[in-house]
C-alpha positions in Angstrom: 165.3 -99.0 -257.1 168.9 -97.8 -257.8 169.7 -94.4 -259.6 172.8 -92.3 -259.8 173.3 -89.2 -257.9 175.9 -86.6 -258.8 177.6 -84.0 -256.9 178.2 -80.9 -258.7 179.9 -77.6 -258.2 178.2 -75.0 -260.2 179.9 -71.7 -260.9 178.8 -68.7 -258.8 176.4 -71.1 -256.9 178.1 -73.5 -254.7 177.7 -77.5 -254.5 174.7 -79.6 -255.0 173.8 -83.3 -255.0 170.9 -84.0 -257.9 170.2 -86.2 -260.9 171.4 -84.9 -264.0 169.9 -84.5 -267.5 171.5 -83.1 -270.5 169.5 -80.7 -272.7 170.7 -78.6 -275.4 174.3 -77.5 -274.1 172.7 -77.1 -270.6 172.4 -79.4 -267.7 169.1 -79.8 -265.7 169.8 -81.0 -261.9 166.7 -82.5 -260.4 166.2 -83.3 -257.0 164.6 -86.6 -255.8 162.5 -84.6 -253.4 159.7 -83.2 -255.6 159.3 -80.1 -253.5 162.2 -78.6 -254.9 162.2 -76.9 -258.5 164.9 -78.3 -261.2 168.1 -76.3 -261.5 169.3 -75.5 -265.2 172.7 -74.2 -265.8 175.0 -73.9 -268.8 177.0 -77.3 -269.1 180.3 -75.1 -269.1 179.5 -73.5 -265.6 179.4 -77.1 -263.8 182.2 -79.4 -262.4 181.5 -83.1 -261.8 182.7 -83.8 -258.2 181.5 -87.2 -257.6 178.8 -90.1 -258.0 176.5 -91.5 -255.4 174.9 -95.0 -256.0 
């Protein structure tokens, strides 16, 4: 199984590696580990730093 993981810097939060979903001007960052809850932020507060395959 291959999927794309993106590295993001979130304003006032820090850096994280997650799968991304775009929803109504926001981004939902989902961990591949189900024990962590999704993170939702305004799209303008995020900066894409890199891609991992």
